[in-house]
C-alpha positions in Angstrom: -0.1 0.0 0.0 1.2 3.4 -1.0 1.9 5.5 2.2 -0.1 8.8 2.8 1.5 12.1 2.2 1.5 14.4 5.3 1.3 18.0 4.0 2.0 20.6 6.9 0.5 24.0 6.7 2.9 26.7 7.9 4.1 26.2 11.5 3.1 22.5 11.5 6.3 21.1 9.9 7.8 19.4 13.0 4.4 17.8 14.0 3.9 16.4 10.5 7.5 14.9 10.5 6.6 13.1 13.8 3.3 11.8 12.5 4.8 10.6 9.3 7.5 8.8 11.3 5.1 7.3 13.6 2.6 6.2 11.0 4.8 5.4 8.2 4.0 8.2 5.8 5.9 10.8 3.7 6.2 14.4 4.5 5.1 16.6 1.5 5.9 20.1 0.7 3.9 23.2 -0.1 4.9 26.8 -0.8 2.8 29.6 0.7 3.3 33.4 0.8 1.0 36.4 1.0 0.4 38.8 -1.8 0.7 42.4 -1.1 -3.1 42.7 -0.8 -3.1 40.0 1.9 -4.4 37.2 -0.2 -2.8 33.7 0.0 -0.5 32.2 -2.7 -0.3 28.4 -2.3 1.5 25.8 -4.4 1.7 22.0 -3.7 5.3 21.0 -4.4 4.6 17.2 -3.8 2.9 15.1 -6.4 -0.4 14.3 -4.9 -2.2 12.5 -7.8 -3.4 9.1 -6.7 -2.2 9.5 -3.1 -4.0 9.9 0.2 -3.3 13.4 1.7 -3.2 14.3 5.2 -3.2 18.1 5.9 -1.6 18.9 9.2 -2.8 22.3 10.7 -3.5 23.1 14.3 -6.3 25.7 14.3 -5.6 28.0 17.2 -6.1 31.5 16.0 -8.0 30.1 13.1 -9.1 33.1 11.0 -5.7 33.5 9.4 -5.3 29.6 8.9 -8.6 28.7 7.5 -8.3 30.1 4.1 -4.9 28.5 3.3 -6.2 25.4 4.7 -9.2 25.4 2.4 -7.2 26.4 -0.7 -4.7 23.5 0.2 -7.6 20.9 0.4 -9.1 22.1 -2.9 -5.8 22.0 -4.7 -5.1 18.5 -3.5 -8.5 17.4 -4.8 -8.1 19.3 -8.2 -4.7 17.7 -8.6 -6.0 14.2 -8.2 -5.6 13.1 -4.5 -7.4 10.0 -3.6 -8.6 11.5 -0.3 -7.9 14.5 1.8 -7.9 14.3 5.6 -7.1 16.8 8.3 -5.1 16.4 11.5 -5.9 19.4 13.7 -4.5 19.0 17.3 -6.6 22.0 18.3 -10.0 22.4 16.8 -11.3 26.0 16.7 -14.8 27.4 17.0 -16.2 24.8 19.3 -17.1 27.0 22.2 -19.9 28.9 20.6 -22.2 25.9 20.7 -25.5 27.6 21.2 -27.1 31.0 20.8 -26.6 32.9 24.0 -28.1 36.1 22.8 -30.5 36.9 20.1 -28.9 37.2 16.7 -25.7 35.4 17.6 -24.1 33.0 15.1 -23.5 29.5 16.3 -20.0 29.6 14.8 -19.2 26.0 15.8 -21.8 24.8 13.2 -20.6 27.3 10.6 -17.0 26.2 10.9 -17.9 22.6 11.0 -19.7 23.0 7.6 -16.6 24.6 6.0 -14.4 21.9 7.2 -16.8 19.1 6.3 -17.0 20.5 2.7 -13.1 20.7 2.5 -11.9 17.3 3.8 -12.9 13.7 4.0 -12.1 13.1 7.6 -10.8 14.9 10.7 -8.8 13.9 13.7 -8.3 16.3 16.6 -7.5 16.2 20.3 -9.9 16.9 23.2 -12.3 19.1 21.4 -14.6 21.4 23.5 -17.5 19.0 23.6 -19.8 20.6 26.2 -23.2 20.7 24.7 -22.5 18.4 21.8 -22.3 14.7 22.6 -19.7 14.1 19.8 -18.1 15.8 16.7 -20.7 13.9 14.7 -23.4 16.2 16.0 -22.0 19.0 13.7 -19.4 17.4 11.4 -20.8 15.6 8.3 -17.5 13.6 7.9 -15.7 11.0 9.9 -14.5 12.9 12.8 -12.4 11.4 15.7 -11.3 12.8 18.9 -8.2 11.5 20.7 -7.7 12.3 24.3 -4.4 13.7 26.0 -5.3 13.3 29.6 -3.2 10.1 30.0 0.0 11.4 28.6 -0.4 14.7 30.3 -1.0 13.0 33.6 2.0 10.7 33.2 4.2 13.7 32.5 2.9 15.6 35.5 3.3 12.7 37.8 6.9 12.3 36.7 7.9 15.9 36.7 5.7 17.9 39.2 5.9 17.2 42.9 2.4 17.4 44.6 0.7 19.0 41.6 -2.6 20.9 41.8 -4.9 20.9 38.6 -6.9 24.0 38.1 -9.7 24.3 35.6 -10.5 28.0 34.9 -14.3 27.5 34.9 -17.0 24.8 35.4 -16.8 23.6 31.8 -13.2 22.6 32.1 -13.9 20.2 35.0 -14.1 17.2 32.6 -10.4 17.7 31.5 -9.1 18.8 35.0 -10.7 15.9 36.8 -9.6 13.2 34.2 -5.9 14.5 34.5 -6.1 14.7 38.2 -7.5 11.3 38.7 -4.7 9.7 36.7 -2.1 11.9 38.2 -3.5 11.2 41.7 -3.6 14.8 42.6 -6.2 17.4 43.8 -8.6 18.9 41.3 -10.1 22.3 41.4 -12.6 24.3 39.2 -12.8 28.0 39.5 -15.8 30.0 38.7 -15.3 32.9 36.3 -16.0 35.5 38.9 -13.4 34.4 41.3 -10.5 36.7 41.7 -7.3 34.9 40.7 -4.5 35.1 43.4 -1.6 35.3 40.9 -1.0 37.9 38.1 -0.9 35.0 35.5 -4.0 33.3 36.8 -5.8 36.7 37.1 -5.1 37.3 33.5 -6.5 33.9 32.6 -9.7 34.3 34.6 -10.7 37.9 34.5 -12.3 38.0 31.0 -15.6 39.4 30.0 -18.4 37.2 31.2 -19.9 35.0 28.6 -17.2 35.7 25.9 -16.3 32.6 23.9 -12.7 32.8 25.1 -13.9 32.7 28.7 -16.0 29.7 28.4 -13.2 27.2 28.6 -9.5 27.1 28.6 -7.1 24.2 29.1 -6.5 23.1 32.6 -3.0 23.9 34.0 -0.6 22.1 36.3 0.7 24.3 39.1 3.8 23.1 41.0 3.4 23.2 44.8 6.3 25.7 45.1 4.2 28.3 43.1 1.0 27.8 44.9 -0.3 30.8 47.2 -2.2 30.0 50.3 -5.7 30.8 49.1 -8.9 29.0 48.3 -10.1 29.1 44.7 -13.4 27.6 43.6 -14.0 24.2 45.0 -10.3 23.3 45.3 -7.7 24.7 47.7 -4.2 25.9 46.8 
């Protein structure tokens, strides 16, 4: 069987090399640049005809990444790729999963439609599945979620003495608890209105109520040496 070609979007090259080595694929090449007016130029330098193509693109800060991704997927199809998949370690636009105020766009569904039209399958890590039971609720393609709690917990257990896992809001409890259980540490979940006791944490938690960026952020491992003596949410530092 011909191995797939992993095509990294800008900034994803190292990850694509690791995936290709682990899964037995090839690493392809593309050229991208910006025209003076801000539009994207993209050229696939690898021969994709008759090959399975895996686009590699994490989608944090997605607005500048989505157009090159869609163009790359479309170009691969036009040039004869057998299939086009997407590995996106971070999947954007999952937090806006309902209409909180009249007139709001449910951007998670809008984004899912764009990606579903562009690729044949999707793999991501720990998407923000709060009000959706699975990615299949909004994606029309085969969409799989892998989970990072186990390797994160193993790293914490090995490198952090007496860790405390903090989730910045109630929606992050599912990730914080899973990591904490495996790492055999405490778990805390802080309400948005709680005043954070450190400058870094205060910056994380004091966001405008209800904004998408405030609805959930990844849990953090805080070494015991950095813990202030204060209660926060339902945990204690």
